[in-house]
N, C-alpha and C positions, 0 to 999 in steps of 0.2 A: 138482362136476365132472360133466360129462356122462358118462352111462354107456350104452354100446352093447351090444346083444346079441352074444354071441360069434360067431354066424354072420355078422352084419353086419360085425363087426370083421375076421373072416377074409377075407371077400370084398374089403372095402375095402383091407385091408393088401396083398393080392395085387396089386391095381392100383397102389397107391402105390409098391411096390418098384421100379417102373420109373423112378422119378424120379431117383434117384441110384444109382450103381453099387455103393456100399458098399465101395469099395476101401479097403485099409488106408492110413493116413497115411504109411506107409513106402514105398508104391508110388511109383516114380519116374514122374511124368507130364510129358510134354513139353508145351511151350507150344502146339504145333499141336493136340495132343489136347484140352487144356483150352479151346481156343477153337473147338472143332468147331461146325459149323452146327446150329441148333436142329432138332428133329424136325419132320416135316411136320405142319401144323395146330397146332403149339405156339404159344401167344401169345408175343409178344416182350416185353410189359410186364405187370406185375401191380401193382395198388394195394393197399398194406398199411397197417395201423395201426401207428404207431411214435411216436417223440417227436422234437421239435426240440431245438436247443441250449439252449433255456430250460426244457426238461423238460416241455413242453406236448404233450398227445396230439394227433397230426396224422395225416392220411392222405398217403402219398407214393408215387410210382411207382418201381418197381425193375425191373431186367431179370428176366424170368422164366427160371428154371432156369439161373442164371449158372454159368459154367465157371471163373471166377477170382474167388475170394472172399478178402478180407483180414479176419482175425478178431482183434479186440483186446479181447476180453472172455472170461473163463473160462466163464461160464454159457452164452454163445452157442457157444463151442467144444464144450462138453459136449453141447449140443443137436444140433449138426451131426454130431458123432461118433455119437450115438445113432440118428439117422435115416439113417445110412449115406452122408452127404455129405462125409466127410472128404477124399475125393479132389478136391473142388472148391477146397480151401483152398490158397492159394499163399503165404500169409504169416501169422504169428501173433506175438503179444507173448510173448516167451520169458522164462524166468527163474522160471516157476511151480514150486512144490514139490508141486503136486497130482499124486499118483501115477498116477491113471487118465488123465491127459492128457499124460504124459511122452513118448509116441510122437511127439507134435507138437513138443514143446519140443526134443527131441534130434534131430529130423529135419533134416539139413543141406540137404535139397532145398527146404525152406521158408524164405522170407525171415524174418529176425529184425526185427520191426517195433517194437522197443523193449520197453516194459513196459506193463502195464495202466493206468499212471498217466502215462506220458510216451511219446509217439509218436516214432518215427524217421521223419520226413517224407521224407527222401531214399530210404530203403528202401521206404517205402510207395509212392512214385511209381514206383520201379524195378520193383516187382512187378506193376504195371499191373492193378489190380483192377477188376472190373466193379461190385463192391459192397464197402463197408467196414462192418463190424459192430463197434460199440463198447458199452461200459457207462458208468455214471455218472462214473467217474473221468476220462474223456476228454471229457465234455460241454462243457468250457470251450473246446475246440479244434474243436468241431463244424463251425463255418463254414469253417475252414481245410481240414478233411478233406473237406467237401462239394465243394470245388473240384476234388478229385481224382476222386471217384466218389460216387454216391448213398450216404448213410449211414443204416444201420438202427441205431437206438439202443434197446438192450434194457435195461429196468430193472424192478425189483420195485415193484408198487403195494401198499403195506402196507394201504391201506384195503380193497382187494379181498382181501388175504390172500396169503401166499407160495404156497400150493398152487395156488389159482386163478390167481394171477398167472403162475406157472411154466407152468401148462397153457396159458393164453391166449398168452403170449409164444412158447412152443414151437410152438403151432398156427400162429401168424402167421408165424414164421420158416420153418417147414416148408412153408407155402403157397408160399413163394418157389420151392420145388423140386417142388411138387405132391406132397408127402409128408405131408399133414396126418393121414391115417389112422394112420400109424405112431405118432403122438403118443398117440392114444387107446389103442393097444395097450400102449405103454410105461408109461403112467401108470395103467392100469386097476386095478392092485393097491393103489394108494395110498389108495383110499377106505376099504377095510377096515382098513388099518393106522392111519389117522387116527381111525377110530371107536374102536378099542381104546385109543389114547392118550387120547382125549377122555373115555372112561369112567374111566380111571385118574386123570385130573386133576379130575374133577368135585368141586366143593365145596372144593378145596384152594387155598391161597395160595402165592405164590412171590415171591421177589426174583430178578430177572434182571440180571446185570451182566457187566462186562468187567474182567478184571485186566490192568493195564498198568503196567510199571515199579514194581511193588510196591504200587500203589494199586488201589482198587476203584471203578468207576463204574457207576451205575445205568443200565439200558437200559429204555426204555418199550415201548409197543406201536406205535411209529411208525418202526422201523428194524430194525437187526440183531437177530436172535433174536425178532422179533415173533411168529413162529409159536407160540411157547410161550404167550403171553398171548392172542393174537387167535384162533388156530385150535385149538390144543390145549385152551385154555380155563382155564388157571390164572388166578386173580385176582392180577394184578401189583400188589402192595402197595408197591412201591418208589418209584413215581412218580405224580404227579398227572396226570390225563387231559389237562390243558391244557399240560403241560410237554413241550417238544420234547427228545428225546434221540437223534435219528436218526443222528448222526455217530459220536461216540465216547462218548456217555453223559454223565451228570452225576456228578461226583465225590461220593462219600459216605463217611462214617466207619463203622467197624465198630460203633460205639455205635448208629448209626442202624439198622443191620441188626438188631442185638439188640432194639432197641425195637420194630421191626415184627414180629420173631419169626415168620417165615414157616414154612410146612410144608416148603417146598423152597427151596434156593438153587441157581440155575443160573449158571454162570460160563463165559464164553469167555476163553481164554488168548490175548490178543493177541500177546504176546511169542513164544509158541510158534508162532502162526499166521504171523508174518512172519520167524521165525528169528533173533530177537535173541540175539546171543551173550552168554553169562554171565548172562542174566536169571533171576530167581527164578521158579520154576514157580508157576502159579496155585494148585495144591494146597498148596504150602508157604505162600503168602501167606494163604490162608484157614484154615490150621491155626494158629489163635491162640485165646487165652483167651476173647475176646468171642464169636467165632463158635461156639466150643465150648459156649457156654451156650444157643444157640438150639435150638428144637425140631428144626429141620432137621438140625443136627449130631448131636444126641442120638439121632436115629432113622436116622442114616446116609444122609441125604438132601441132602448137599452135593455137587452134581454139577458136575464140570468137564467140559465138552463134549469128548469124546474127539478129534474131528476139527475142532479149532478153526480150522485153516487153511481147511477147506471152508466153515465158517460165515462166516468173515471175508472170504474173497476169491472164493468160487465160488457163493454163494447164487443160486438161480434156474435152475440147471441140472438136468437130469433125473437124472443119476447123483448129483449133489450132494444133491438132495432125498431120495433114498433113503438116503444116508449120514446125513443129519441126522435122519431118522426113526429110523434104527438107533441113533443115539446116545441118543435119548429112550426108545426101547424098552428099551435096556439098563438105563436108570435107573428106568423106571416099571414095566416088565413082566418084567424079568429075575428 
């Protein structure tokens, strides 16, 4: 991640603060205000790097400093909130249980655009957005959405790494509002936090998985939780490098886990993340005789990620990244 000297950051940040007003999402903003004329000498269009419906990296034109934005992805909502552009949002996908985004979910002044997996097209057209921002769960309806307004598709590039991908996506999205410098300031602390985690993980093995409906699935370095193997640096002994696990992992037995006998076991609790009623907690699923024989269990290193809902649904946001690092810091540095 690029590192800027503090004086440069301070100066650039002061300039960038003019891009968005930073109003609370609870502020009632009239349509006449959100469609106010652009400032003098402000460009009308900006070209940004994003993705098309096939998930291919492309460059596309967007309105510069848009006043009406529809946000249908939690990471994007997180980024806009952090750079102070929450007042530009006219509609969001509601129903999220992410606590730091609840002001948007519960704000009756914002249109309810469905969920992060299923768009309410009628509500989306009614809110008259200048820009629509989506994540991978809505990529299949990209072409339909693009008929309403230009679509900015934000996703994590696991080859680049979650931290660098978050930084890159946040900078690109912030550029739409002329607020790129704020991203540098917001993410500047993450370098030292990553270095401490990398030092703790050096030379250690791990199995990384997801608990769902009482079962355990292995996660590789190509999808969810990839930060643990790719950037933190654990040797992920649960999967072959050529095996894809990006969606929901590959089902594995506890005998397999014992055979690999890793130093650490990291688990995301999917049922907790999506609020499955009556589901057995991941900690209970992993509290069994076979897991108990592993070195990870003997040394108290079976880690259920505390904020599994953030890991599962909000990866790629600025606040989300900080929470994910905190979960790992609690397990490795606490």
